[in-house]
N, C-alpha and C positions, 0 to 999 in steps of 0.2 A: 725531148728537150731541145730548145733552140735558144741560142744567144744571138742577139742582133745588135748591131751598132746603130744608134739612132742618128739620122741626119736631119738637119733642120734648115730653116731659111738662113741665107748668108747674113752675117751680122747679128744674129740672134744668139745670145748666150745659152748654150745647151748645158743645162744643169746636170743631166743624167744621161750619159752616153751608153749606159749598160742596161740591157733588158734581158730577162730570162722568161721563157715561156715553157711551162710544164703542162704536158698533155697526157691523156691516157691514164692508166693505172700505175701508180708509183709503187714499186716493190723495194724491199730492203736492199736488193742487189744494186739498184741504181742511185741510192741516196749518196753514197760515197762519190760516185761519178759526178753527180750534180754539184757537190761541194768542190771537187777538183776543177770542174769547168768554171765555176764562179770565181775560184781563186785565180785561175789563169786570166779570166776577163778583167778582174780587178787589178792584176799585176800589170797588164798591158791594155789600158782602156782605149788607146788609139785616139788621136786628136787631142784636144785640150783636156787638161786634167780637171776632173770634176771638183766642185767646191767642197770644202771640208764638211762632213756631215750629210753630203748628198745621198739620196736614196737610190737603191738598186731596185728597179721595178721587176716584179715577178707576177706574170699573168697566169693564174691558176684556173681560169674559166673553162679550160678544156679537159680538166681532170675528170676521171670517172670513178665513182664510188669512193669519195673521200673517207679516209680511215686514219687510224693512229700512225700508220707508216708515213702518210703524207704529213701529219703533224710533226713527226720526228724530222722529216726532210725540211720542213719550214723552220723548225728550231735550229737545225744545224746550218742551214743557209743564213739565217739571221745572225748566228755566231760568226760565220765567215765574214759576212758584211761588216759586223761590228768590229772585228779585229782589224779591218782595213779603214776604220774610221767612218763607216757609212751605216745606213740603216736599210732594212729590207722593207719594201712597201708592196703589199699584195694587191693585185688588181683583179676584178671580176671574181670575187670570192663567192663560191657556192654557199648557200645557207647552211648546208650540213657541215662544211669546213669551218664556217664562222662559229657554229655552235660548239664544235670540238675545240677550237682555239679558246673560246670563252671557258669551257669546262676545265681545261688544263692550265689556264692562266696565261696563255701566250698572246691573247688579244691585246694585252697591255704592252707586250714586248715588240711586236711587229706593227707596222702601220697598215691599217686596212683601209683601202679606198672605199669611200662612202658611195653606195649605190644610189640609184634614183629613189626619190621619196616613195615609200609605200603608200598606197591609197589608204585613207582613213577608214578604219573599220567601225561601223556603227552597231551598237547593240540595240536590238529592238526594245522599246519601252514595254515593260511587263504589264502595263495597265490594260 
């Protein structure tokens, strides 16, 4: 897990200075640690205060074997972000995690970054 402060161009309003990167396999032992680190980052964002309702970016593209433990981590991180008046936005969401979030109803709770358009699948004409 990595927290990074975003830096941008001078004079550009940075809406979201907090980013979280989750990589590898997420075990139940690290879920609480992820929440504590996010709470710390939200308590001291550094630089200008983010706008009310700003999102916390969470890059989950590097996770391996997404499972229900990762879904629990996402739910708890979303709760931590919501308690601070922000939302959790997932980036680079693997298809397996997207399916699990849909299954448990969390896809409507967290913001999922839209990926590139999938190529149109054509069904051959049965004639």
